[in-house]
LUMNU-416189 format. One record per residue: residue number from 1; x, y, z of N, C-alpha, C, O in turn. Coordinates in nm, 4 decimals. Example, Ala and Ser with C-alpha at 12.3 -4.5 7.8 and 13.67 -1.06 7.14 Angstrom:
% LUMNU-416189
1  1.3190  -0.5690  0.7800  1.2300  -0.4500  0.7800  1.3200  -0.3300  0.7800  1.4236  -0.3319  0.8465
2  1.2850  -0.2250  0.7080  1.3670  -0.1060  0.7140  1.2900  0.0030  0.7870  1.3409  0.1138  0.8039
//
This chain:
% LUMNU-416189
1  1.0339  -2.3895  -3.2894  1.0699  -2.2524  -3.2072  0.9439  -2.2156  -3.1352  0.8353  -2.2054  -3.1924
2  0.9616  -2.1975  -3.0169  0.8687  -2.1605  -2.9066  0.8143  -2.0186  -2.9189  0.8975  -1.9360  -2.9564
3  0.7093  -1.9809  -2.8982  0.6809  -1.8522  -2.8812  0.6982  -1.7953  -2.7398  0.6700  -1.8583  -2.6379
4  0.7438  -1.6790  -2.7426  0.7788  -1.6108  -2.6039  0.6498  -1.5283  -2.5590  0.6001  -1.4357  -2.6230
5  0.6042  -1.5797  -2.4354  0.4724  -1.4853  -2.3735  0.5416  -1.4113  -2.2661  0.6378  -1.4559  -2.2037
6  0.4879  -1.2973  -2.2484  0.5271  -1.2198  -2.1278  0.4727  -1.2781  -2.0126  0.3521  -1.2984  -1.9989
7  0.5524  -1.3037  -1.9351  0.5004  -1.3516  -1.7822  0.5257  -1.2528  -1.6948  0.6358  -1.1980  -1.6899
8  0.4101  -1.2161  -1.6057  0.4177  -1.1232  -1.5231  0.5513  -1.1344  -1.4223  0.5822  -1.2445  -1.3769
9  0.6260  -1.0185  -1.3909  0.7300  -1.0043  -1.3088  0.7078  -0.9252  -1.1960  0.6247  -0.8344  -1.1972
10  0.7813  -0.9550  -1.0908  0.7687  -0.8722  -0.9833  0.7950  -0.7333  -1.0138  0.7114  -0.6454  -0.9932
11  0.9113  -0.7115  -1.0633  0.9648  -0.5596  -1.0947  0.8454  -0.4992  -1.1795  0.8354  -0.3765  -1.1775
12  0.7765  -0.5537  -1.2354  0.6612  -0.4898  -1.3286  0.5441  -0.4439  -1.2408  0.4761  -0.3424  -1.2563
13  0.5323  -0.5468  -1.1365  0.4024  -0.5242  -1.0445  0.4545  -0.3950  -0.9391  0.3817  -0.3056  -0.8960
14  0.5683  -0.4090  -0.9179  0.6125  -0.2960  -0.7987  0.6139  -0.1597  -0.9027  0.5603  -0.0572  -0.8604
15  0.6623  -0.1596  -1.0098  0.6571  -0.0289  -1.0933  0.5286  0.0156  -1.1161  0.5049  0.1362  -1.1235
16  0.4156  -0.0952  -1.1318  0.2896  -0.0248  -1.1680  0.2095  0.0154  -1.0197  0.1056  0.0813  -1.0223
17  0.2601  -0.0240  -0.9138  0.2138  0.0465  -0.7926  0.2718  0.1707  -0.7540  0.2174  0.2595  -0.6882
18  0.3955  0.1690  -0.8043  0.4693  0.2883  -0.7485  0.4131  0.4154  -0.8591  0.3977  0.5294  -0.8153
19  0.3881  0.3861  -0.9879  0.3530  0.4720  -1.0875  0.1955  0.5164  -1.0771  0.1493  0.6252  -1.1117
20  0.1265  0.4085  -1.0226  -0.0433  0.4404  -1.0238  -0.0989  0.4850  -0.9079  -0.2080  0.5412  -0.8977
21  0.0039  0.4501  -0.7909  -0.0513  0.5102  -0.6452  0.0458  0.5859  -0.5954  0.0057  0.6953  -0.5556
22  0.1517  0.5671  -0.5845  0.2543  0.6428  -0.5199  0.2739  0.6165  -0.3877  0.2400  0.5083  -0.3396
23  0.3276  0.7076  -0.3200  0.3431  0.6824  -0.1656  0.2330  0.6287  -0.0827  0.1255  0.6746  -0.1214
24  0.2210  0.5462  0.0195  0.1319  0.4736  0.0685  0.1602  0.4789  0.2346  0.2088  0.3888  0.3030
25  0.1186  0.6020  0.2753  0.1400  0.6179  0.4364  0.0398  0.5386  0.5047  -0.0692  0.5197  0.4508
26  0.0628  0.4983  0.5999  -0.0277  0.3838  0.6984  -0.1723  0.4735  0.7049  -0.1689  0.5936  0.7319
27  -0.2658  0.4210  0.6847  -0.4082  0.4647  0.7146  -0.4509  0.5696  0.5761  -0.5506  0.6418  0.5765
28  -0.3773  0.5621  0.4900  -0.4023  0.6587  0.3440  -0.4944  0.6014  0.2587  -0.5095  0.4797  0.2483
29  -0.5555  0.6832  0.1982  -0.6568  0.6008  0.0584  -0.5451  0.5574  -0.0160  -0.5624  0.4503  -0.0741
30  -0.4318  0.6132  -0.0304  -0.3525  0.5267  -0.1222  -0.3119  0.3628  -0.0899  -0.2861  0.2699  -0.1664
31  -0.3183  0.3714  0.0566  -0.2687  0.2398  0.1121  -0.3803  0.1350  0.1017  -0.3537  0.0148  0.1013
32  -0.5140  0.1851  0.0928  -0.6310  0.1179  0.0583  -0.6267  0.0680  -0.0750  -0.6511  -0.0492  -0.1037
33  -0.5920  0.1676  -0.1664  -0.5864  0.1482  -0.3066  -0.4859  0.0184  -0.3508  -0.5230  -0.0713  -0.4263
34  -0.3775  0.0248  -0.3008  -0.2631  -0.0502  -0.3079  -0.2995  -0.2056  -0.2627  -0.2570  -0.3060  -0.3199
35  -0.3909  -0.2034  -0.1428  -0.4168  -0.3305  -0.1157  -0.5232  -0.4050  -0.1736  -0.5274  -0.5280  -0.1749
36  -0.6193  -0.3203  -0.2270  -0.7021  -0.3904  -0.3310  -0.6557  -0.4256  -0.4520  -0.7097  -0.5163  -0.5153
37  -0.5370  -0.3497  -0.5041  -0.4828  -0.3878  -0.6143  -0.3904  -0.5245  -0.6188  -0.3820  -0.6080  -0.7088
38  -0.3304  -0.5193  -0.5031  -0.2630  -0.6316  -0.4845  -0.3461  -0.7736  -0.4458  -0.3139  -0.8862  -0.4839
39  -0.4477  -0.7431  -0.3706  -0.5650  -0.8436  -0.3613  -0.6109  -0.9031  -0.4960  -0.6315  -1.0236  -0.5102
40  -0.6269  -0.8051  -0.6015  -0.6736  -0.8465  -0.7187  -0.5937  -0.9442  -0.7913  -0.6289  -1.0473  -0.8486
41  -0.4585  -0.8812  -0.7746  -0.3626  -0.9946  -0.8538  -0.3262  -1.0977  -0.7940  -0.2947  -1.1921  -0.8664
42  -0.3173  -1.1170  -0.6397  -0.3012  -1.2586  -0.5872  -0.4077  -1.3447  -0.5944  -0.3963  -1.4673  -0.5967
43  -0.5383  -1.2676  -0.5989  -0.6774  -1.3643  -0.6113  -0.6639  -1.4622  -0.7438  -0.7230  -1.5693  -0.7575
44  -0.5856  -1.4100  -0.8252  -0.5740  -1.5209  -0.9583  -0.4901  -1.6349  -0.9321  -0.4985  -1.7276  -1.0126
45  -0.3958  -1.6482  -0.8167  -0.3608  -1.7575  -0.7703  -0.4126  -1.8565  -0.6701  -0.3847  -1.9753  -0.6539
46  -0.5121  -1.7603  -0.5943  -0.5493  -1.8363  -0.4600  -0.6843  -1.7781  -0.4215  -0.7000  -1.6560  -0.4239
47  -0.7766  -1.8558  -0.3882  -0.8844  -1.7970  -0.3420  -0.9143  -1.7577  -0.1766  -1.0211  -1.7255  -0.1245
48  -0.7907  -1.7715  -0.1207  -0.7896  -1.7499  -0.0076  -0.7090  -1.6217  0.0402  -0.6325  -1.6233  0.1367
49  -0.7349  -1.5108  -0.0384  -0.6715  -1.3929  -0.0346  -0.7489  -1.2937  0.0659  -0.8698  -1.2773  0.0490
50  -0.6903  -1.2357  0.1567  -0.7821  -1.1538  0.2472  -0.7004  -0.9871  0.2692  -0.5775  -0.9813  0.2659
51  -0.7635  -0.8925  0.2853  -0.7189  -0.7696  0.3529  -0.7264  -0.7887  0.4884  -0.8354  -0.8200  0.5361
52  -0.6064  -0.7725  0.5771  -0.6174  -0.7480  0.7017  -0.6057  -0.6166  0.7491  -0.5163  -0.5452  0.7037
53  -0.6875  -0.5725  0.8383  -0.7018  -0.4356  0.8926  -0.6311  -0.4208  1.0229  -0.6080  -0.5218  1.0893
54  -0.5942  -0.3011  1.0656  -0.5021  -0.2749  1.1618  -0.5412  -0.1308  1.2220  -0.5722  -0.0497  1.1347
55  -0.5449  -0.0934  1.3261  -0.5648  0.0193  1.3965  -0.4405  0.1110  1.3734  -0.3325  0.0636  1.4089
56  -0.4413  0.2322  1.3204  -0.3418  0.3169  1.3182  -0.3923  0.4608  1.3452  -0.5095  0.4907  1.3224
57  -0.2905  0.5617  1.4006  -0.3338  0.6793  1.4275  -0.3472  0.7551  1.3076  -0.2505  0.7319  1.2350
58  -0.4205  0.8297  1.2609  -0.4224  0.9272  1.1476  -0.3256  1.0136  1.1467  -0.3107  1.0725  1.2538
59  -0.2358  1.0488  1.0400  -0.1530  1.1385  1.0430  -0.1788  1.2732  1.1004  -0.0872  1.3306  1.1593
60  -0.2983  1.3296  1.0877  -0.3177  1.4493  1.1508  -0.3055  1.4625  1.2943  -0.2610  1.5642  1.3475
61  -0.3540  1.3364  1.3720  -0.3624  1.3401  1.5044  -0.2215  1.3079  1.5445  -0.1824  1.3665  1.6454
62  -0.1390  1.2278  1.4865  -0.0024  1.2185  1.4950  0.0813  1.3210  1.5061  0.1631  1.3286  1.5978
63  0.0658  1.4251  1.3965  0.1269  1.5536  1.3933  0.0750  1.6325  1.4908  0.1525  1.7193  1.5311
64  -0.0258  1.6292  1.5379  -0.1007  1.7120  1.6418  -0.0182  1.6917  1.7866  0.0193  1.7877  1.8540
65  0.0036  1.5550  1.8228  0.0674  1.4997  1.9115  0.2090  1.5354  1.9121  0.2588  1.5669  2.0202
66  0.2775  1.5350  1.8115  0.4138  1.5716  1.7804  0.4327  1.7190  1.8327  0.5205  1.7480  1.9141
67  0.3399  1.8139  1.7774  0.3612  1.9438  1.7861  0.3349  1.9878  1.9414  0.3894  2.0839  1.9957
68  0.2537  1.9111  1.9941  0.2222  1.9385  2.1577  0.3411  1.8995  2.2275  0.3835  1.9729  2.3168
69  0.3903  1.8112  2.2028  0.5096  1.7556  2.2810  0.6124  1.8583  2.2459  0.6674  1.9118  2.3421
70  0.6457  1.8930  2.1356  0.7609  1.9892  2.1085  0.7249  2.1361  2.1689  0.8172  2.2052  2.2119
71  0.5937  2.1829  2.1720  0.5742  2.3074  2.2479  0.6091  2.2904  2.3880  0.6753  2.3690  2.4557
72  0.5544  2.1720  2.4273  0.5709  2.1625  2.5801  0.7032  2.1507  2.6121  0.7364  2.1907  2.7236
73  0.7964  2.0993  2.5307  0.9533  2.1013  2.5393  1.0085  2.2245  2.5617  1.0868  2.2587  2.6504
74  0.9471  2.3040  2.4491  1.0192  2.4511  2.4379  0.9715  2.5348  2.5447  1.0126  2.6503  2.5557
//
């Protein structure tokens, strides 16, 4: 008889990110936390894991632009 070891499953990983971090809008603190957690998990399988960065408009500025455009249209 073989002993069953619990192997990590993708669904467990997704659930953990969802429960511990929650929503991850672009540029948010939660997005950075999720990226670090994903990197730490994938680093167990490869030494070539990197977090890539990209520029995004902060939510506050995007909302301000939206409000300005809507106000102008009205």
